[in-house]
N, C-alpha and C positions, 0 to 999 in steps of 0.2 A: 422263376429262376431264368437268368439270361444265358443263352447259348450263343457263343461266337462261332460262326462257321467260316473257316478260311478255305477258299476255293469255290468257284461258281461253275464248276464243270458238271459232268453227268451226275456224279454222286452228291456233290455239294448242294446243288439246287434241290434235289429230292430230300436231303437231310433237313434243310431249312424248312421245306414245306411240311415235312412230317412233324417237326417241332411245333410249327404253327397249328397244325391240326390237333395236336395234343394240348393246345392252350398255352404253350410256352412263348417266351419272348426271344426273338432272333435278332442278332446283329451280324452284319457282314462287313467286309472291308475291301476297298479298292486297292489293289496291290500292283504297282508297276514292276512286274516280275523281271523285266529285262534290265533294270537298274538296281544293282545290289543294295547300295546305300539307301536309296529312296524306298525300296521294298522293305528293307529292315526297319526303317523309321516308321513306315505305315503299319507294319505288324505290331511293333512294340507299342505304338500309340493306341492301336485297337484294343490290345489287352488291357492297357491302362484305363481306357474309357469303359470297357466292360466291367472292370473291377469297381469303378466309380458308380456305375449304374446299379449294380447288384453286388453286394458283398460276397455272396456265394454265386459263382458263375461256372460255366463249363465251356470247353473248347473242343470243337470238332475240326481236325485238320484233314481236309479232303483234297487239298491241293496237290498238284503234281502233273507237270506237262510231259514228263518223260514216258516213253514206252520202250519196248524191247529193242526197237530199231534206233533209239536215240543215241547220239554220239556220247562217248565217255566224257568229252569236254563239257557238253551241255549238262549232263547228269552231275558232274563234279560241281558246276556252278549252282545247280539246284540244291545239292546237298550242303554246299558251303553256306547258302542262305539259311537253310533250316538249322544248321548247327549254330550259326551266328544268332538266330532268333532264340534258340534254347539258352545260349550263353548270356543274352542281353535282356531278356524279359524281366521287367521290374516286379511283376506280380504274376502268380500262377493260379490257375483255376482249381476248384475242388475236384474236378474230373476232366480228363482229356481223352479223346479218341484220336488215334493215328491210323490213317489208311495205308496199309502195306499191300503186298502182292503175293498171293500163294504161289502162283506160277513162277514168279521171279525168284523166290527164296527156296523153293523145293526143286527147281529144274535139274540140279546136279546131285540131288540126294542119293546116297547109296542105299537108302531104305526102299522097300517095295511100295508101290502104290496100293491102295489109296493113302495119301499123305494127310497127316493130322498134326495136332499140336506136339505130339511126342516124336514125330519124325525128325531126323537130322536135316538141318538146312545146309544147302550148298548152292550158291548162285553160279550160273554159267556165263552170265553177261553183266556188263556194267550196271544195267538197270536193276538186276537183283541185288548186286552188291551195294548199290545206293540204298535200296530199301532196307537191307539188313543193317546198314550203318545208321539209318534213321531210327530203326527199332532200338539199337544200342544206345542212341542218344537219349532215349526216353528214361534211361536210368537216372539221369541228372534231374529230370522233371519229377520223377517219383521221390527222389531224395528230399525234395522240398515239401513233401506231404501230399502231392497230387495223386489221386487214384487214376491209373492209366489203363486204357483198353487199346491193345494193338489188334487191329482187324486185318487178317491176311485174307484178302478178297479173292474170290474166284473171278472168272471172266464176266465182267459186268456188261449188260446190254440193256437197251430200252430207249424210249423217246428222249431226244436231246443230245445224242452222242455226237461228238465232233467228227464230222465226216472227212475233215482234212488230214487227220492223223492216219498213219498206216496201221490201224488196229480195228478191232471190232468186226469179227466175221459176220455176225448177225446183221449189223447195219450195212456192211458192204454187200452182202448178198441181196438184201432188200433194195439197196440203191441200184445195183446192176439189173435186178429184175424190173424195176420201175422204168429205167432208162434204156432197157434192152441193150446194155453194153456187156462186155466180157468180164467175168469174175476170174481174177488171177489167183490161183492157189499155189502156194510154194511149200506146202507140207504134205505129207502122206494123207490120203483121204480117211485112213483109219486112226488118225490122231484123235485122242480123247481129251476133252476139256469139260469142266463144269461151268455151265452158263447160269448166272444169277441175275434175275430181273432187278433193275436198279431200285424200283420202289420197295421191293422186298428187302434189298440190302439196306436201304435207308431206315426201314422199320427196325432192322436188326441193330443198326448203329445207335439209334435213339433209345431203344429199349435197353441196349447194352450200357449206355451212359446212365440210365436209371438204375440198373442193377449194381453199378459201381458204388452207389451210395451205401450199400450194405457191407462193403469191404472196408478194411482198415486203411487209414491214410498211408500213402506210399505204396500201396499194392499195385502190381503190374499183372494184368490178365492178358494173355495172348489167345486169340480165338480165330479159328478158320471160319470165315463167313462164306458159305457155299449153299447150293441147292441140294447137294448130296446125290444128284443124278447127272451122270456124265453122258455126253453125246459125242459121237464121232463127227468129223467134218462132213463126211458123206451123209450122215443123218440130218445135219443142219441144212445142207443143200437140198436133200430130198424133201424135207418138210417145207422148204420154201417153194418147191415145185408143186406141192399139194395146195399150199395157200394161194399161190398165184396162178395155179392151173396151167403151168407151163414149166418146162425145164429151163434152168438158167444157161446162158452161154458160158462155158467153162474152159479155162486154160490151166493145165496142171504142169508144174515144173518144180521138182524138188531142188532145193538149194541147201548148201551146208550152212550151219549156224546153230545158235544156242536154243534149239527146239527139241523137245522130247515127245515121244508119241503118247505116253500114258501119264496124264496128270490128274487122275481121279483124286477126289478129296473126301475127307470125312472129318468129323469133329467130335471130341469127347468133352469139351468144355461148354458149360452153360447150354445144355441141349434145348432149353426153352426158347432160345433164339432160333434154332433150326426150324422150329415149327412155324416161323414167320415167312419162310420161303414157300409161298402158297400159289404163285402164278405158274400155271402149266406152260411149258415151252411154246406150244402152238399159239396160246393166247398172247404171250409176250412178243412173239414174232409178229403177230398181226398188229399189235399196238405199235411196235417199232416201224412197221411198214406204213401204217396210217400216218404216223408222225413225219416220216421222210417224204411221203407223197405230199403232205400239206406244205412242208418246207420248200419242196421243189416247185409247187404251184405259186407260192409267194414269190419265189425268185424268178417267176415267169419263164420257167423251163418246160420243155415238152415232156409230159409224163404220159406213158401208156398205162391206162387204168388196169388195176389188178382184178 
């Protein structure tokens, strides 16, 4: 079966690799994301070709340049393209995965943590509202008979994260440790988040697509994809000190914004996927640090060995 992976970021690359390891066929697409019309044409053509290559095919939508700090205007453009793609696709896959954000959609929930599939959703920022709108758009896809998996992802981390984005505490703490620069933290140190190693997340996504085959056409499954073990910001920083054998240079300053202290997660749907979150946090942190160190050396930057 052919799997078309849209998005070549942190998760998309790992999903493609996981499909290949499982013996599947992977197709990707070059998308000029900053040109709406050209991007839409590329996406529609990619789905057409995937359908031609394999009558039964799957789609993993892992794209998304937006983060919590992204402007409402940029997120609106991203959402507009996704909605246009949903409206314009000439053929739909047997199964589709959509990457959403647990933190984005539960940030303003009136329900207590930990948050799961039954918890009320309420976004505090344009980022979360965009994710909820994309989830809603999947209804039209399911109406065409596609089995849909919406994955509300915890905080992803691991090798290959884009260091230019204002996101990724784990990657940022590794980067500042390696370069002996200051880590700026703008939330309380007791802020709780669930950190999911990206290779584990990819295994969840691909296995989830496999599980969809047993569902009726048009079924929509919403699943929280998380490690199930939350850490405070202080614990993440402390673990980096143990791995690197030195304390990071730290600057703390609380700022107002769409951040909540407790975003612990749990899942009640497809618990067999939860068992795939097998990477201990110290191991994932070490792998992330090794990847960033290698990238820094390639860029011919001075790196202080860990």
